SEVOBA-347617 format. One record per residue (C-alpha): residue in three letters; x, y, z. Coordinates in steps of 0.2 Angstrom, whole numbers, padded with zeros to 4 digits, always signed. Example, Ala and Ser with C-alpha at 12.3 -4.5 7.8 and 13.67 -1.06 7.14 Angstrom:
REM residues 2
ALA+0062-0022+0039SER+0068-0005+0036
This chain:
REM residues 115
MET-0001+0001+0000LEU+0013+0012+0004ALA+0022+0010-0013TYR+0005+0015-0022ILE+0005+0030-0012ALA+0024+0034-0015SER+0020+0029-0033MET+0007+0040-0035LEU+0015+0054-0023LEU+0030+0055-0039LEU+0017+0054-0052ILE+0008+0071-0047ILE+0024+0080-0042GLY+0030+0073-0061ALA+0017+0080-0069TYR+0016+0096-0059THR+0032+0101-0064LEU+0029+0096-0081VAL+0013+0106-0085MET+0020+0122-0070LYS+0038+0124-0075ASP+0047+0136-0088ASN+0062+0131-0086LEU+0066+0114-0099ILE+0079+0108-0086LYS+0065+0106-0074LYS+0054+0101-0086ILE+0066+0085-0091MET+0068+0083-0071GLY+0049+0081-0069LEU+0049+0068-0084SER+0062+0058-0072VAL+0052+0058-0058PHE+0036+0054-0067SER+0044+0039-0075SER+0050+0034-0057GLY+0034+0034-0050ILE+0028+0024-0064HIS+0043+0010-0061ILE+0037+0009-0044PHE+0019+0007-0047LEU+0025-0008-0060ILE+0035-0014-0047SER+0021-0014-0035LEU+0010-0024-0044GLY+0022-0038-0045TYR+0026-0039-0028ARG+0019-0054-0017ALA+0022-0055+0001GLY+0034-0070+0005GLY+0036-0071-0013ILE+0052-0083-0020PRO+0062-0076-0035PRO+0057-0082-0049LEU+0068-0096-0055LEU+0063-0115-0057THR+0071-0127-0050ASN+0066-0146-0046LEU+0048-0144-0039ASN+0032-0145-0048PHE+0029-0127-0057ASN+0011-0128-0051GLN+0015-0127-0035ILE+0028-0116-0034SER+0018-0101-0047ALA+0006-0099-0032ILE+0022-0091-0020MET+0034-0084-0036VAL+0036-0066-0039ASP+0030-0060-0055PRO+0047-0057-0064LEU+0035-0048-0079PRO+0034-0031-0072GLN+0053-0031-0066ALA+0059-0034-0083LEU+0046-0020-0092VAL+0052-0008-0079LEU+0074-0014-0083THR+0069-0009-0101SER+0060+0006-0096ILE+0075+0013-0087VAL+0084+0010-0102ILE+0073+0018-0112ASN+0072+0036-0102LEU+0091+0035-0099SER+0093+0037-0117ILE+0079+0050-0118THR+0085+0061-0106ALA+0102+0059-0114PHE+0094+0065-0129ALA+0084+0078-0122MET+0099+0088-0113ALA+0109+0089-0129ILE+0095+0095-0137ILE+0094+0107-0122VAL+0112+0111-0124ASP+0109+0116-0142VAL+0095+0128-0138TYR+0104+0135-0124ARG+0119+0139-0137GLU+0106+0146-0151PHE+0096+0157-0139GLY+0105+0161-0123THR+0087+0155-0113LEU+0080+0140-0107ASN+0063+0147-0103ILE+0051+0142-0115LYS+0040+0157-0114LYS+0057+0168-0119LEU+0060+0154-0133LYS+0040+0155-0138SER+0043+0176-0140LEU+0059+0172-0150ARG+0050+0162-0164GLY+0042+0180-0171
């Protein structure tokens, strides 16, 4: 239950930062916080109290499947972390170019430069 509350709190903080902040770097940070909330939510979906690692043993699969932790959310989150790292690096590279070109990272000032 605590993991669900923490994930929703991170989702709200990340969404607030994405919508309300004007600085591009703060928006990227908000996106990272938002994705961390999603990761915590997905991992908490696969959690089982007293669960065992999802490793096949000599035991009957039907017996141990009832107490195994679900490995699918773990695999999805691991893939998502790699994708989020790539997106963050690409966005920061674009932000560096925007700052070199226009000298600001404020979205409102960038919109006024458009003409």
